ZAVO-517878 format. One record per residue: residue in one letter; x, y, z of N, C-alpha, C in turn. Coordinates in steps of 0.001 Angstrom, whole numbers, padded with zeros to 6 digits, always signed. Last residue first. Layout:
BEGIN
AXYZXYZXYZ ...
***
This chain:
BEGIN
V+009810+012391+012534+010890+011408+012465+011994+011810+013454 R+006365+012659+013342+007708+013260+013285+008749+012151+013272 P+002939+013346+012816+004056+012390+012765+005389+013110+012591 E+000880+015009+015103+001651+015150+013872+002821+014176+013864 W-000582+014951+017447-000593+013763+016619+000255+013881+015347 G-000813+017299+018862-000108+016196+019492+000006+014943+018641 K-003802+018254+017371-002743+018629+018277-002138+017402+018949 A-004257+016900+014118-004775+017127+015462-003598+017394+016392 Y-002746+018607+011333-002939+017452+012195-003609+017858+013498 E-002936+019558+007907-002985+019924+009317-003292+018672+010129 R-000662+018312+005321-001962+018579+005917-001812+019157+007318 R+001217+019006+002293+001050+018436+003624-000315+018817+004179 W+000966+020036-000214+001991+019026-000011+001820+018325+001339 M-000613+022133-000731-001290+020851-000589-000309+019710-000372 K+001070+024157-001196+000348+024209+000074-000388+022903+000336 M+001859+023724-003793+002730+023209-002741+002090+023313-001357 A-000107+025153-005179-000127+023697-005220+000729+023104-004095 E+000778+027746-004598-000552+027306-004182-000644+025785-004151 A+003292+027884-005792+003186+027966-004336+001831+027472-003844 D+004889+026659-008201+003454+026766-007932+003239+026719-006425 G+007514+025905-008969+006938+027169-009428+005450+027320-009212 V+007167+022412-008848+008054+023541-009141+007228+024751-009576 I+006803+019783-006555+006141+020719-007465+007005+021961-007617 H+008981+016963-006437+008480+018199-005852+007873+019104-006926 G+010201+014764-007493+008749+014819-007546+008158+016081-006962 S+012939+014557-007718+012340+014416-006390+010820+014348-006394 G+013783+014750-010339+014686+014134-009371+014056+013871-008022 P+011960+016122-011813+012147+014694-012116+013077+013977-011148 D+009790+018305-010318+011219+018005-010414+011398+016515-010673 T+006954+019372-012248+007569+018718-011105+009030+018400-011388 R+004225+021375-012989+005608+021060-013335+006261+020480-012089 L+000872+020553-013456+001941+020794-012491+003284+020478-013128 A-001984+022011-014965-000822+021140-015052+000216+021545-014009 R-004951+022594-012964-003921+022977-013944-002779+021958-013923 G-006667+022294-010826-007227+022470-012158-006214+022876-013202 T-006144+021733-008215-005740+023052-008719-006341+023333-010087 R-007183+019141-008011-007717+020208-007150-007343+021594-007662 Q-005627+017730-009877-007076+017799-010028-007662+018956-009222 A-003079+017992-008805-003357+018563-010126-004861+018703-010353 V-003484+016525-006421-003155+017962-006360-003459+018629-007697 N-003974+013946-007449-005006+014645-006675-004749+016146-006606 G-001506+013459-008645-002715+013456-009452-003854+014158-008747 L+000115+013458-006399+000267+014547-007364-000934+014610-008302 H-000715+011039-005252-000971+012304-004554-000868+013490-005519 C+000286+009305-007234-001151+009351-006930-001515+010649-006228 L+003032+009761-007050+002327+010044-008308+000830+010181-008045 L+003518+008788-004467+003617+010221-004717+002930+010593-006027 V+003305+006044-004895+002275+006722-004108+002314+008228-004343 S+005685+005562-006307+004390+005348-006953+003287+006096-006225 K+007546+006194-004355+007610+006885-005644+006278+006748-006374 M+007046+004420-002313+006618+005803-002123+006737+006633-003403 G+008207+002009-003138+006763+002178-003174+006309+003616-003071 E+010913+002405-002599+010464+002271-003974+008962+002539-004076 E+010834+002566+000172+011496+003629-000582+011087+003597-002055 I+009635+000179+000980+008906+001436+001110+009538+002558+000294 P+009790-002595-001270+010375-001792-000184+009782-000397-000189 A+008450-004988-002429+007918-003625-002464+008464-002814-001295 H+009982-007263-002128+009403-007016-003439+008858-005593-003558 L+013103-007240-000363+011661-007048-000407+011194-006824-001833 A+015569-009700-000123+015155-008443-000733+013632-008358-000792 A+016163-011190+003084+015763-011319+001679+015288-009975+001140 G+016917-011347+005698+017464-010249+004921+017128-010342+003448 T+015682-013309+007176+016883-013677+006424+017536-012529+005672 R+013525-012197+008659+014271-013360+009157+015623-013543+008485 I+012561-010009+007182+012909-009864+008596+013854-010975+009034 G+012112-011126+004692+012969-009954+004808+013437-009722+006228 D+010265-013096+005324+011620-013501+004943+012598-012331+005017 V+008063-011408+005749+008579-012220+006855+010005-012672+006560 F+007777-010434+003101+008036-009520+004221+008642-010269+005403 N+007155-012826+001810+008359-012088+001424+008761-011090+002514 D+004704-013408+002984+005835-014299+003228+007162-013636+002864 V+003217-011282+001900+003390-011394+003350+004586-012279+003678 H+003364-011984-000807+003871-010681-000362+004134-010688+001142 I+002046-014414-000861+003464-014371-001255+004107-013094-000731 Q-000497-013495-000100+000212-014463+000733+001707-014462+000409 T-001059-011821-002280-000918-011245-000940-000184-012200-000018 A-001314-013568-004402-000163-012663-004383+000044-012058-003005 S-003744-014839-004004-002515-015594-003729-001294-014687-003660 D-006072-012586-002324-005520-013291-003477-004207-013970-003119 D-008326-010900-001163-007722-012117-000618-007214-012981-001771 A-009398-008204-001164-008322-008654-002052-007579-009859-001498 S-011357-006765+000076-010418-007472+000950-009240-008048+000171 V-012822-005726-002049-012070-004790-001210-011099-005499-000277 N-012760-006914-005315-013046-007297-003941-012190-006459-002993 L-011948-006499-007840-012695-005413-007223-013088-005728-005780 G-010812-008785-008871-009921-007668-008566-010612-006506-007895 D-011431-011942-008236-012196-010707-008351-011324-009531-007914 T-009501-014252-010230-009902-013668-008960-010652-012373-009218 R-009894-017087-012343-009777-015639-012196-010239-015201-010810 T-007977-019890-012689-009184-019379-012040-009006-017895-011791 P-005589-020072-014084-006699-020967-014450-008030-020536-013848 A-004087-017029-015179-004411-017934-014076-005594-018816-014469 L-002289-016881-018265-003420-016475-017432-003653-017508-016336 S-000273-015821-020629-000166-016606-019402-001233-016099-018441 E+000684-015691-024020-000351-015460-023011-000096-016365-021813 K+001883-014283-027070+002123-015043-025843+001025-014708-024850 V+000872-013075-029268+002116-013821-029452+002493-014627-028209 V-001970-012063-030893-001469-012599-029634-000229-013446-029910 K-001844-009209-032966-001881-010661-032886-001300-011106-031545 N-001630-006552-033576-002632-006964-032582-002836-008475-032522 D+000519-005858-034989-000671-006186-035782-001797-006714-034894 L+002502-005673-033134+001945-004417-033660+000761-004635-034594 D+001571-008322-030802+002512-007631-031671+001835-006376-032239 Y+000812-008799-027321+000384-008590-028704+001522-007980-029509 V+000415-010849-024521+001348-010053-025314+000860-009997-026758 T-001287-010890-021432-001321-011247-022847-000393-010302-023594 Y-001311-012204-018044-000979-011223-019082-001146-011814-020473 G-002952-012416-014772-002013-012813-015799-001838-011773-016890 N-004580-011479-012805-004841-012829-013272-003907-013272-014397 R-004123-008876-012308-003735-009814-011260-003946-011271-011669 D-003113-007964-015656-003799-007676-014402-003385-008744-013402 L-002009-006632-018809-001873-007477-017632-002761-007018-016495 V-000894-006516-022052-002043-006222-021205-001980-007167-020011 V+001653-005182-024022+001322-006167-022995+000103-005663-022231 T+002560-004739-027439+001812-004293-026266+001605-005466-025320 G+005292-003853-029731+004117-004579-029263+003519-004005-028007 T+007490-002393-030413+007234-003618-031183+006015-004392-030696 T+007594-000170-028805+007861+000026-030229+007607-001223-031059 G+004840-000514-026447+006224-000320-026850+006370-000248-028356 H+002698-000210-023675+002865-000107-025116+004320+000206-025459 V+000768-001900-021393+002095-001303-021588+002405-001361-023075 S-002114-001621-019467-001565-001969-020776-000263-001196-020954 V-003542-002931-016532-002522-002065-017128-002248-002551-018546 G-006557-002990-014480-005407-003552-015171-004487-002483-015719 R-009948-003915-013804-008745-003161-013459-007576-003794-014196 G-011812-005310-015209-012259-004203-014377-011120-003325-013904 R-011330-006241-018575-010835-006282-017199-011349-005074-016439 N-011630-006050-021265-012359-007107-020556-011888-007288-019120 E-010373-003666-021881-009693-004919-022225-010309-006116-021472 T-012277-002305-019310-011305-002020-020372-010522-003298-020627 P-015799-002463-018387-014386-002843-018335-013569-002311-019508 Y-017980-000470-016547-017684-000971-017892-016180-001245-017993 A-018871+000461-014092-017991-000707-014110-017704-001259-015497 N-018919+003432-012629-019340+002824-013880-018368+001686-014176 C-017811+004646-010429-019251+004375-010413-019798+003845-011729 S-015099+005140-010709-015572+004525-009475-017016+004045-009560 R-012720+005038-012805-014175+005102-012945-014781+004387-011744 G-009676+006404-013819-010463+005909-012701-011954+006105-012949 Q-006828+006027-015488-008245+006235-015764-009067+005582-014661 W-003653+007363-015913-004545+006656-014994-005988+007037-015322 V-000839+007046-017940-002175+007626-017823-003003+006741-016898 I+002570+007796-018308+001571+006948-017666+000251+007714-017632 Q+005288+007988-020640+004082+008541-020037+003230+007437-019415 K+008439+009138-022004+007582+008095-021446+006404+008733-020708 R+010861+010506-022823+009726+010258-023709+008883+009064-023249 G+012725+011224-020975+012991+010012-021728+011826+009579-022593 D+010771+012315-018180+011908+012485-019071+012178+011150-019774 F+007213+011774-018198+008549+011566-017656+009607+011938-018685 E+003966+012633-017192+004965+012641-018261+006363+012622-017649 F+000908+011474-016353+002244+011670-015777+003273+011535-016895 G-002549+012241-015937-001414+011954-016809-000090+012313-016158 A-005760+011042-015097-004539+011714-014667-003383+011289-015560 D-009060+011227-015122-007983+010882-016039-006768+011700-015630 Q-011821+010192-013217-010558+010931-013253-009628+010354-014309 T-014695+010059-011351-014196+009963-012726-012927+010806-012816 D-015298+010595-008837-015647+009251-009282-015159+008995-010705 Y-013297+012268-006528-013749+012211-007918-014145+010770-008229 F-014084+013496-003255-013095+013259-004302-013785+013118-005654 E-016296+013716-001580-015483+014904-001839-014447+014712-002950 W-019605+012789-001229-018308+012317-001757-017485+013533-002188 D-022179+013431-000564-021094+013970+000265-019698+013596-000222 D-023744+013905-003809-023786+013481-002409-022585+014060-001666 E-024788+013105-006787-024651+014327-005997-024840+013939-004538 F-023051+010847-009023-024044+011151-007993-023797+012542-007420 H-021195+011156-011194-022266+010161-011222-023399+010468-010242 Y-019137+013048-010944-020115+013171-012017-021358+012304-011829 R-016768+014671-009652-017812+013832-009074-019022+013963-009997 G-014068+014640-012104-014943+015222-011106-015862+014187-010491 G-011414+015593-014376-012465+014714-013891-013347+015415-012888 A-007926+015551-015041-009253+016070-015363-010294+015084-014869 S-004507+016437-014628-005659+015651-014215-006947+016347-014616 T-000916+016121-015000-002199+016746-015315-003326+015853-014792 V+002498+016774-014536+001328+016019-014091+000071+016796-014436 R+005905+016354-015441+004655+017091-015629+003484+016191-015242 A+007968+014748-014788+008308+016138-015055+007047+017004-015185 P+007933+012156-012189+007540+012795-013452+008101+014204-013588 Y+010259+009686-010970+009427+010866-010745+009115+011564-012073 D+010871+006913-012434+010733+007294-011027+009750+008448-010862 V+010529+004052-014638+010624+005485-014364+010426+005743-012877 G+010059+001613-015985+011363+001895-015391+011586+003365-015126 L+007706+000678-016984+008422+001669-017783+009808+001989-017233 A+006948-001113-014939+007130-001595-016317+007958-000627-017147 W+006757+000611-012730+007693-000517-012707+007989-000974-014132 R+004619+002173-013520+005924+002800-013293+007028+001753-013307 S+002598+000207-013619+002959+000996-014805+004352+001595-014669 V+002451-000669-010972+002841-001621-012022+003288-000877-013279 D+001592+001774-009822+002864+001164-009419+003350+000173-010473 I-000867+002063-010987+000152+003069-011280+001528+002532-010906 E-002176-000128-009808-001931-000120-011253-000888+000924-011667 H-002072+000605-007011-001635-000697-007516-001252-000624-008996 T-003130+003205-006805-001759+002925-006374-001241+001636-006986 G-005826+003085-007441-004873+003452-008482-003432+003193-008105 N-007185+002617-005055-006926+001504-005963-005897+001825-007034 N-006581+004928-003443-007203+003738-002885-006940+002516-003750 C-005587+006909-005070-004701+006334-004049-005268+005028-003501 I-007773+007258-006732-006450+007151-007341-005427+006592-006354 E-009983+007578-005054-009794+006307-005766-008392+006159-006339 G-009006+009284-001948-009660+009123-003234-009304+007825-003934 T-008014+009405+000558-007140+009917-000494-007733+009709-001889 G-009409+010236+003860-009094+009404+002708-008234+010101+001676 W-009803+012187+005864-009301+010857+006208-008788+010065+005013 R-010462+014590+004711-009962+014599+006084-009288+013269+006437 R-011637+014069+002264-010238+014499+002303-009645+014469+003705 F-013532+011169+001699-013450+012457+002392-011979+012834+002582 W-013608+008622+000770-014020+009672-000168-014045+011056+000464 H-012970+006811+002776-012079+006900+001609-012361+008149+000769 W-015099+006678+004499-014055+007655+004813-013085+007817+003634 N-016679+004509+003886-016846+005737+003085-015868+006850+003443 Y-016285+002386+005718-015607+002407+004418-015631+003760+003726 H-017697+002242+008147-016292+001903+008132-015613+002028+006763 I-018073+005749+008475-017365+004568+008983-018250+003333+008782 I-019878+007643+007192-018416+007694+007056-017745+006355+007361 N-022494+008458+007703-022160+007846+006408-020655+007811+006141 D-023174+009808+010072-023576+008418+009921-023241+007781+008576 R-020594+011587+011835-021726+011549+010921-021967+010099+010517 Y-019110+013273+014621-019432+012025+013926-020647+012223+013021 P-017300+016367+014305-018366+015536+014863-018651+014312+013995 T-013712+016351+014146-014986+016754+013558-016072+015861+014145 R-010241+017153+014502-011496+016643+015025-012714+017214+014304 P-007697+016289+012156-008399+017306+012939-009798+016826+013308 A-006103+013073+012469-006958+013995+011712-007575+015051+012628 P-004722+011213+014024-004003+012394+013531-004879+013432+012836 G-007631+009975+015473-006183+010027+015605-005554+011300+015093 Q-010153+008867+014937-009745+010112+014268-008238+010322+014357 W-010161+006644+016631-010279+006429+015189-009807+007669+014434 L-010177+007864+019121-008951+007205+018682-008985+006936+017183 E-012830+008838+019009-011707+009736+019280-010396+009121+018795 Y-014390+006573+018680-014286+007526+017574-013131+008491+017776 D-014476+003546+019361-013720+004643+019979-013442+005670+018878 L-017540+001804+019139-016455+002486+018426-015804+003572+019275 T-019776+000818+020341-018656-000115+020148-017411+000557+019589 A-021649+002792+020254-021042+002510+021558-019833+001594+021421 P-021290+004955+017409-021721+003688+018021-020969+003424+019322 A-021669+008485+017854-020844+007361+017430-021354+006082+018095 S-024670+010135+017050-023754+009681+018092-022953+008512+017544 A-024751+012325+014183-025244+011208+014988-024240+010935+016109 P-025629+014233+011317-024964+014155+012631-025592+013043+013461 Q-025815+012460+008202-026452+013236+009254-025643+013147+010543 G-024828+012543+004735-024719+012080+006111-025386+013025+007092 R-026289+011784+001838-025973+012945+002661-025978+012498+004119 G-024806+009135-000182-025876+009959+000351-025387+011204+001072 I-023114+007585-001485-022965+007558-000027-023979+008482+000634 T-024064+005528-004292-023992+006817-003616-023783+006632-002113 N-021946+002701-005160-023227+003387-005005-023020+004745-004351 R-019634+001618-007632-019913+002073-006272-021222+002848-006244 K-018575-000224-009578-019953+000237-009578-020344+000628-008157 N-015387+000434-011227-016234-000227-010247-017645+000330-010347 A-012309+000270-012755-013721+000555-012995-014579-000260-012037 Y-009154+001482-013484-009954+000833-012450-011399+001244-012669 W-006006+001444-015277-007429+001747-015109-008038+000949-013962 A-003229+002785-017053-003731+002074-015881-005196+002421-015686 R-000997+002569-019668-002335+003015-019293-002821+002139-018140 A+002177+003653-020671+001388+002703-019900+000054+003345-019528 Y+004790+003868-023003+003483+004370-022573+002757+003271-021806 Y+007201+002695-023736+007172+004152-023554+005845+004699-023023 A+009585+000207-024234+008283+000517-023628+008238+002007-023289 R+011099-000834-027046+011238+000199-026010+009845+000553-025494 G+009980-004191-027385+010862-003108-027819+011074-002113-026686 I+008668-005983-025818+007867-005153-026728+008694-003963-027231 L+010854-007266-024537+009735-008046-025059+008897-007275-026076 G+013167-006248-023322+012869-005919-024707+011720-006668-025331 E+013600-006589-020670+014570-007234-021559+014226-007050-023032 H+011425-005408-019526+012726-004766-019320+013787-005345-020259 I+009568-007360-020235+009465-006012-020810+010801-005294-020685 A+010452-009442-018575+010535-009597-020030+010422-008248-020734 Q+009829-008382-016086+011226-008676-016413+011414-008794-017922 I+007062-008327-016390+007795-007069-016210+009269-007274-016531 V+006491-011050-016543+006302-010234-017736+006997-008879-017605 E+007236-011991-013932+007776-012592-015152+007671-011643-016338 R+005675-010479-012236+007135-010369-012151+007785-010909-013425 T+003152-011423-013001+003502-010013-013178+005007-009839-013167 R+003331-014100-012262+003137-013763-013673+003504-012310-013936 P+003709-013883-009389+004720-014499-010275+004555-014129-011746 D+003287-011020-007424+002600-011966-008297+003576-012554-009312 S+004456-009035-005988+004841-010407-005660+004184-011442-006549 R+003323-006727-006850+004781-006831-006983+005280-008249-006694 Q+000783-006909-005962+001032-007377-007326+002527-007432-007625 Q+000666-005775-003430+000981-007190-003544+001187-007684-004960 T+001528-003329-001855+001223-003428-003290+001575-004851-003725 G+002036-002500+000872+001082-003532+000508+000622-003508-000936 L+005516-002138+001501+004256-001526+001084+003325-002614+000564 Q+007544-002943+004260+006976-003403+002990+005664-002661+002715 V+010398-002479+006004+009090-001854+005750+008635-002229+004339 V+012586-003339+008521+012018-003784+007258+010626-003170+007110 R+014507-000643+009946+013641-001809+010061+013104-002157+008672 R+016018+001728+010548+016582+000552+009890+015797-000721+010211 H+015492+004227+011459+015317+003122+012400+015748+001785+011834 K+016127+005871+009223+016622+006180+010570+016600+004955+011469 R+014801+004745+007062+016258+004875+007022+016837+005091+008416 Q+012161+004982+007937+012735+003658+007670+014263+003713+007674 A+011935+007773+008093+011799+006966+009305+012389+005573+009102 Q+012184+008536+005403+013164+009003+006391+013136+008133+007646 V+009862+007359+004400+011167+006900+003921+012260+007317+004900 L+007975+008892+005787+008022+007449+005979+009344+006858+005507 L+008394+011521+004893+008585+011176+006300+008772+009676+006490 E+007669+011360+002192+009065+011645+002554+009351+011239+003994 T+004983+010874+002407+005809+009927+001651+007284+010118+001976 E+004068+013103+003767+004214+011856+004515+004994+010808+003740 H+003892+014995+001735+004879+015181+002801+005120+013870+003552 P+001650+014103+000189+003032+013983-000306+004099+014098+000777 N-000641+012219+002326-000258+013411+001559+001194+013273+001130 H-001013+009910+003708-002202+010705+003429-001922+011880+002506 T+000375+006635+003121+000498+008056+003448-000793+008764+003084 A-000243+004088+002347+000769+004256+003399+000941+005698+003842 P-002355+003506+000696-001222+004218+000105-000102+004535+001107 K-001311+000094+001190-001306+001277+000365-002454+002191+000826 E-000358-001077+004493-001190-001094+003300-001011+000189+002486 V+002756-002084+005691+001720-001059+005700+000965-001080+004383 Y+004605-003805+007857+003922-004025+006587+002756-003047+006602 V+007503-003263+009738+006181-002766+009350+005792-003229+007953 H+009138-004051+012833+009109-004076+011380+007675-003814+010941 K+009676-002004+015750+008941-003026+015005+009223-002921+013514 G+010726-000078+017440+011580-001187+017026+010894-002275+016249 A+009294+002139+017937+009227+001095+018964+010035-000144+018582 Q+009605+003506+015615+010258+004045+016810+010279+003032+017950 L+007917+001966+014033+009354+001955+013784+010122+002473+014993 A+005453+002707+015164+005900+001317+015213+007407+001211+014989 L+005365+005420+014545+005364+005013+015954+005852+003574+016101 I+005287+005137+011741+006440+005786+012377+006508+005435+013860 A+002801+003853+011392+004041+003219+010937+005254+003819+011615 A+000984+005738+012414+001115+004429+013063+002427+003757+012670 A+001411+007851+010569+001584+008061+012013+001799+006737+012728 T+000765+006612+008097+002123+007098+008379+002361+007264+009867 H-002045+005755+008452-000955+004895+007992+000428+005376+008436 W-004225+007321+009102-003467+006728+010196-002175+006053+009734 H-005519+008017+006839-004987+009115+007649-004137+008611+008812 D-006470+005538+005818-005300+006202+005231-004686+007262+006135 P-007360+003142+008425-007673+004152+007404-006435+004960+007010 M-005175+000204+008773-006036+001253+009305-006454+002193+008173 A-003481-001908+008596-004591-001841+007644-005635-000855+008151 I-000327-002918+009180-001183-001746+009342-002209-001699+008224 F+001219-005270+011034+000547-005113+009752-000481-004008+009925 V+004346-005411+012724+002940-005019+012688+002473-004917+011243 A+006681-007513+014501+006211-006828+013301+004738-006473+013430 D+007351-008568+017022+008404-008244+016062+007930-007332+014939 V+006614-008468+020411+006066-008315+019065+007169-007854+018124 D+007748-008353+022859+007688-009673+022242+007125-009624+020826 K+007453-005890+023913+008735-006184+023276+008761-007544+022604 D+004747-003920+023737+005104-005314+023976+006379-005666+023207 D+004067-001417+022907+004739-001533+024204+005259-002937+024468 L+002614-001818+020633+003981-001319+020479+004764-001403+021772 V+000172-002531+021737+000932-003527+020970+002392-003100+020884 R-000621-000130+022744-000346-001200+023707+000427-002334+023025 R-001202+001264+020476+000015+001641+021194+000369+000614+022258 F-003678+000507+019583-002508-000170+018996-001218+000180+019720 D-006348-000124+021562-005344+000913+021315-004048+000252+020831 A-007717-002536+021873-008313-001455+021091-007271-000429+020669 V-006624-005961+021572-006588-004646+022218-007242-003626+021304 T-006115-009409+022144-006880-008364+021466-006822-007076+022274 K-003891-012174+021546-004382-011089+022387-005154-010077+021544 V-004272-015549+021048-004060-014281+020352-004674-013180+021205 A-002969-018753+021741-003649-017558+022241-003267-016337+021422 G-003241-021379+019229-002614-020636+020308-003364-019365+020648 P-003632-021296+015637-003560-022012+016912-002860-021170+017966 A-005705-019537+013570-004388-019480+014206-004398-020239+015527 A-008315-019878+012631-007198-019845+011677-005833-019989+012322 K-010101-019844+014698-010195-020951+013748-008964-021035+012854 S-009456-017583+016032-009549-018809+016819-009619-020035+015920 A-009725-015639+014072-008383-016056+014476-008410-017363+015244 M-012490-015309+014011-011801-015832+012832-010429-016371+013211 D-012838-014212+016556-013493-015472+016221-012824-016121+015013 K-011419-011855+016214-010952-012831+017203-011562-014198+016932 A-013007-010541+014338-011658-010959+013971-011123-012007+014941 K-015292-010070+015885-015399-010866+014664-014029-011406+014263 A-014200-008400+017830-014761-009691+018221-014885-010615+017017 L-013506-006165+016300-012456-006927+016975-012950-008320+017372 V-015990-005181+015576-015074-005651+014537-013999-006551+015146 Q-016833-004468+018137-017608-005429+017364-016759-006031+016243 S-015024-002538+018950-015055-003815+019667-015835-004883+018914 D-012949-000650+017086-014352-001045+017151-014434-002437+017777 V-010273-000341+016840-010955+000607+017725-012444+000313+017844 D-008189-003252+016987-009149-002415+016272-009879-001539+017274 C-005875-005875+016693-006154-004550+017240-007153-003805+016368 L-004383-008870+017780-005347-008230+016898-005740-006912+017538 Y-001230-010529+018139-002216-009527+018547-003168-009219+017408 A+000147-012742+017057+000247-012457+018488-000854-011521+018976 L+000584-015211+014784-000314-014116+015106-000331-013908+016614 A+003737-015918+013388+002689-016282+014341+001873-015049+014674 A+005648-017199+010639+005061-016102+011405+003984-016643+012326 N+006458-019117+008865+007480-018504+009713+006976-017301+010499 P+004384-019973+007270+005099-020974+008073+006085-020368+009063 S+001288-018316+007196+002722-018201+006946+003493-019171+007837 R-001324-018407+008019-000864-019434+007076+000646-019411+006866 A-001523-016193+009679-001802-017516+010244-001285-018636+009343 V-001042-014206+007814-000072-014420+008890-000258-015815+009483 D-003391-014524+006310-002089-014752+005682-000993-014962+006719 Q-005439-013882+008124-005374-015221+007540-003997-015524+006955 L-004774-011194+008658-004927-012172+009744-004751-013586+009198 H-004952-010083+006125-003645-010204+006769-003688-011202+007921 T-007738-010203+005836-006881-010950+004911-005492-011136+005514 L-008457-008439+007801-008856-009836+007954-008062-010736+007006 G-007553-006017+006768-006869-006595+007915-007224-008050+008150 R-009429-005380+004826-008114-005854+004401-007354-006519+005548 S-011664-004924+006932-011705-005628+005643-010338-006206+005305 N-011294-004290+009684-012633-004281+009095-012713-005006+007752 L-009064-004060+011306-009566-005392+010973-010916-005402+010264 G-006201-002865+012547-007233-002465+011597-007824-003700+010949 I-003292-004606+012736-003962-003415+013260-004928-002878+012208 V-001829-007522+013824-002594-006932+012733-003449-005808+013312 A+001432-008516+014799+000144-007932+015182-000521-007374+013934 A+003647-011373+015082+003061-010221+014391+001731-009791+014989 R+006746-012874+015349+005464-012646+016031+004884-011322+015550 V+008473-015098+013427+008194-013670+013574+006810-013505+014198 T+010455-017798+014560+009155-017308+014133+009013-015819+014407 E+013306-019557+013351+012706-018632+014303+011438-018016+013711 N+014708-021214+011685+013293-021516+011862+012612-020602+012879 P+017363-020774+011708+016624-020130+010611+015128-020374+010726 S+018505-020172+015059+017955-021087+014072+017242-020329+012969 H+021404-018163+015731+020005-018520+015909+019545-019446+014794 G+023910-016982+015463+023763-018143+016325+022335-018566+016578 H+024005-014996+013636+024043-014596+015044+023744-015766+015980 A+023769-016291+011229+025004-015536+011481+025140-015140+012937 I+021173-017227+011357+022275-018176+011466+023566-017458+011842 L+019848-014776+011048+019582-015603+012221+020710-016601+012449 P+020711-013851+008584+021165-013154+009782+020908-013965+011048 S+021660-016343+006250+020608-015814+007111+021199-015075+008298 V+023760-015413+003610+023611-016193+004824+022562-015540+005705 R+024297-013898+001444+022948-014449+001509+022779-015367+002716 S+026047-010815+001741+026015-012262+001909+024571-012712+001973 S+025549-008259+001072+026927-008695+000905+027027-010208+001064 M+022626-007550-000799+023252-008066+000418+024681-008494+000114 A+021686-004563-002397+022238-005908-002514+022867-006322-001194 L+018731-002887-001372+020172-002883-001579+020674-004317-001624 G+016124-003153-000666+016419-003107-002096+017901-003068-002392 I+015518-003615+001859+015058-002331+001339+015451-002171-000118 G+016651-006004+002756+015456-006076+001928+014961-004742+001447 A+018567-005495+004571+018996-005508+003166+017806-005569+002230 V+018397-005159+007253+017329-004611+006425+017792-004513+004976 S+019069-007543+009824+019474-006868+008595+018279-006358+007826 A+017635-006941+013098+017928-007763+011920+018327-006920+010733 T+017026-006047+015558+018191-005447+014915+018586-006194+013647 K+014865-007463+016417+014733-006005+016395+015878-005343+015631 L+015845-010042+016358+014844-009666+015368+014669-008160+015297 F+017596-009929+018599+018104-010080+017243+017093-009604+016206 D+015932-009609+020760+016887-008549+020458+017385-008674+019036 R+014551-012080+020574+013839-010801+020422+014794-009680+020059 R+016564-014035+021026+015820-013989+019774+015168-012639+019556 D+019433-012451+022595+018336-013414+022530+017556-013191+021242 L+022900-012266+022603+021664-011748+022002+020581-012809+022042 A+025194-013404+023420+024181-013157+024438+022877-012633+023868 A+026811-013450+021261+026321-014736+021747+025183-014551+022730 N+027444-010759+021094+026582-011343+020074+025986-012666+020551 D+029071-010620+023384+027870-009781+023274+026911-010357+022257 S+031178-012364+022874+030232-012704+023922+028955-011882+023843 D+031644-012888+019281+031997-012341+020585+030886-012615+021589 M+032511-015582+017221+031406-014731+017683+031743-014201+019067 
***
């Protein structure tokens, strides 16, 4: 080992750790920490940004991870931040710093990784700033607000060579991994069709009224990359999902998970044709996206994915509020976060593996065992170069399908897309929706 390598301290090493976890095979399984003269027991110091719902799950998972330590909590709402700090005091031993502006976290060279659970319009901008600051990134789905950002985020990961995990935690679920591998090995013959669904009983968001932002909320910073608009009383902290300025609709909010599993099962990347039908049918209110949507994705090789979103009617499919069915030439697999069932062509159960205790797949915080495994896999990717279960380059293929479903719905027509890149072909109007306008000075750049 040369003197320069010997002089590397722990922080410098973690910033330059191997990123073999992006999915490329490692030339060696020796821990990068050991290879550079460091103990394999080094701890990854992490910050959680965005703490209203999903971020609280990350707080707990980081606290439980044997190889990570909670260093910072960050949120633009002081009331939310205080609640998270109280939770951290019980879950994580030692001092945890709290800040409102996440950029202060990025200034701290002692922070190795960030967990981004901010609203969708912030995901890419925050992730790129974190990568530029040398941090590893775990970013919640959909990680992007529009198709253009899916490309930016992959470019940023490649440029800065940090570990970036997408928060599609079902990729880490042991039963899901088991059955997907079996499908690839011919469990149901040639798998050619997957149906993904999500059914909830969301209430109306009403008609919002102009109001003053709460004194506890930094609304200016909350808006961040989004073009400025006056505060209204039916947006924060959850209903922003249903407004195009900040959110991405149900297909990106929850469909990302099931569409990702479908694409994984079929072994496909980008579609050749995308269609969508639906609308805001259940209520008449400020909701700008669709509470009912059927989106179709056709791929070369005679394969198809269909997404069925029902935001306001919770009638289940296959006795599941959310899930995937994968259909092949010799049978069908039905799976969700609680396990799977395999049927032959006569609809007879030939195999089943279900969790002894079912989790609530509609819980917005999604505090499930797969998330803990997913977080630990991310930490291992930083410490040892372990292959990530949901590397951003792979995850963005699934997210792009969701965005394309929204574009097809807005245009009201089928989209022809390049099977090699997912780009829309021969439709200039649709391609105008490939990216968004940003607040001055906030446009993410690689």
